C-alpha positions as CSV (number, residue, x, y, z in Angstrom):
1,M,76.6,-79.5,34.0
2,Q,75.8,-76.4,31.9
3,E,74.8,-74.7,35.2
4,L,78.2,-75.2,36.6
5,K,79.9,-73.9,33.5
6,E,78.0,-70.6,33.9
7,A,77.8,-70.4,37.7
8,K,79.0,-67.2,39.4
9,H,79.1,-68.8,42.9
10,L,79.5,-72.3,44.3
11,I,78.4,-73.2,47.8
12,F,79.3,-76.4,49.6
13,I,77.5,-77.0,52.9
14,G,78.6,-79.7,55.2
15,Y,80.6,-81.6,52.6
16,S,84.2,-82.3,53.6
17,M,85.4,-83.4,50.2
18,P,86.6,-86.8,51.5
19,E,89.7,-88.4,50.0
20,T,87.6,-91.4,49.0
21,D,85.4,-89.3,46.8
22,K,87.7,-88.9,43.8
23,N,84.7,-88.8,41.5
24,M,83.7,-85.4,42.9
25,S,87.1,-83.9,42.2
26,F,87.0,-85.2,38.7
27,F,83.4,-84.0,38.2
28,L,84.2,-80.5,39.4
29,K,87.2,-80.1,37.2
30,A,85.3,-81.3,34.2
31,A,82.1,-79.4,34.9
32,L,83.7,-76.1,35.6
33,G,86.2,-76.4,32.8
34,D,86.6,-72.9,31.3
35,N,84.1,-71.1,33.5
36,Q,85.2,-67.5,33.4
37,S,82.2,-66.3,35.4
38,L,83.0,-68.1,38.7
39,R,83.6,-65.4,41.3
40,R,83.6,-67.2,44.6
41,I,83.4,-70.6,46.1
42,F,82.1,-70.9,49.7
43,V,82.6,-73.9,51.9
44,F,80.4,-74.1,55.0
45,D,81.5,-76.7,57.5
46,P,82.0,-76.5,61.3
47,A,85.3,-78.4,61.0
48,L,86.9,-75.5,59.2
49,H,86.4,-73.2,62.2
50,N,88.9,-75.3,64.2
51,E,92.5,-74.5,63.7
52,D,93.7,-78.0,63.5
53,E,95.1,-80.6,61.0
54,R,91.7,-81.8,60.0
55,A,90.7,-78.3,58.9
56,K,93.9,-77.9,57.0
57,Q,93.5,-81.2,55.2
58,M,89.9,-80.3,54.2
59,E,91.1,-77.0,52.8
60,D,93.8,-78.8,50.8
61,R,91.3,-81.3,49.4
62,F,89.0,-78.5,48.2
63,R,91.9,-76.6,46.7
64,A,93.0,-79.7,44.8
65,C,89.7,-79.7,43.0
66,F,90.3,-76.3,41.4
67,S,92.8,-74.7,39.2
68,K,95.4,-72.3,40.8
69,K,93.4,-69.4,39.5
70,M,90.2,-70.6,41.1
71,Q,91.8,-71.5,44.4
72,S,92.1,-67.9,45.3
73,R,88.3,-67.6,45.1
74,I,87.6,-70.2,47.8
75,E,86.3,-68.9,51.1
76,F,86.6,-71.3,54.0
77,R,85.9,-68.8,56.7
78,R,84.5,-65.4,56.4
79,E,86.7,-62.9,58.2
80,S,84.1,-60.6,59.5
81,N,82.8,-58.9,62.6
82,N,79.3,-59.9,61.5
83,S,77.7,-62.6,63.6
84,Y,76.3,-64.2,60.4
85,F,79.7,-65.8,59.7
86,R,80.5,-67.5,62.9
87,D,80.6,-71.3,62.8
88,G,80.1,-72.8,59.4
89,T,76.9,-74.7,60.3
90,L,73.9,-75.4,58.2
91,A,71.8,-73.4,60.6
92,Q,74.2,-70.5,60.2
93,F,73.9,-70.7,56.4
94,A,70.1,-70.8,56.6
95,H,70.1,-67.8,58.9
96,I,72.3,-65.9,56.4
97,L,69.8,-66.7,53.5
98,K,66.8,-65.8,55.6
99,S,68.1,-62.7,57.4
100,S,70.5,-61.0,55.0
101,N,70.3,-59.0,51.8
102,N,72.8,-60.9,49.7
103,L,75.2,-60.6,52.6
104,L,77.0,-63.8,51.6
105,F,78.1,-62.3,48.3
106,K,79.3,-58.9,49.6
107,K,83.1,-58.9,49.7
108,N,83.6,-57.2,53.1
109,A,80.5,-58.2,55.0
């Protein structure tokens, strides 16, 4: 848990934060606690790239796991002209890590 207390970025890949997994919500709140270093939270999931109720509900579940202050740091979709950020899949994430120079962590990539 110490790693989460000091983390600068969190990345969720393919995890929808299901309502039935209340333990994860409690764990995140306890583990992050007073983390002042956390800059951004990324959520990679193809469902978030559909503009439908399922995507909205997933966003709401993730937001509920974090304080109001931290909620503004969550990125569900990267607004970008860059093809690296296109569909939220694991393959996309692997491509970002392989092909980019910290592109994920650049604010306006």
